[in-house]
C-alpha angles and dihedrals in degrees: 000000000000130000084234093061090103091067088048092054091046093052093046089054094053110114113267088231089070114085093175137036132178121205129183120228089247089055093051091048090053091051092049096041095227138065119279111245116265091249089063093055096046109031123062087202092069087070095052119137101231113216091206129072113244092064121149117284092249092060090049087055089073106021094052090049089056100263140112133195109258104177134357120206104196091181096050092037094234138137124197117205124194128191125255131203093255125081130168110248116256108263093015123134110253113240119234129205088256092060097051132071124238119222120252101054094270099096101109095050097040091049095049092041092052090058093050095044090048091058091040094056097027096237139105118255129217115203126227094005123170123232129177113249139165134022113316089025116247129176119261122184110231117201092229129018124168118234090248088050090236098113119052126170148156127226127221126184102195134147138191115272116266092263093047098255123138115273092231099178090050094050086049085065091052089053087053091054091050088052093054091048093050089069091067121096113276090240088067115091104234125190146160114220114210125188113244105260127178139176134197092236094050127075093198132052121248091257091053091049090049093051092047094046100038105022091115088067098052098090094191099326116133123231110217124187114213114204102195092186095056094031093234141133127203135177116242114220125328126308110267 
């Protein structure tokens, strides 16, 4: 169940003859029964059509109903939906991000981490969500983006090597993620989430090792350690 299910039901009931429908923000709020978040009223990216599963429930409300957002007019406060070739079968159970697998082999950790991090920060996260970064701006898909766009993070499911050595190539990938996050405004809470990884030969976790070794590169990006076994999240070190 999603609080955006009312929009899903509304779009499913639109006549099959209609290939396009335009709704005002006020009409959508009336359908939902609650106000749209501020980010939906001010950021065009909120209305993106994710190409991956694991997208936010509000995107499912139109995509699973067989529609996609065609255009967004923030000044006129309107959204134009256009039919797609896909529709959810009647009576079928709607899929959620939790039930689907992300590409790239990191689906399980990212999915589980998203749930724990949502509770940790008290927000809802979208997965594989595009934000504009750089000069000139270009879209980059971040692993986790909160619905208000104030919390953005990348998830890395890495461990020590079998012999207990540092996985240098993988940690370079963490540095790359930190670099992308550093382009975001400083008022955004930026973080890398690392799975808790220990080794008999090591007295520190991989996240602790990363913070100690590469902390000078963080530029305000938080290092969070996700313990899937205990279902906990902790910040490693202080923000730098």
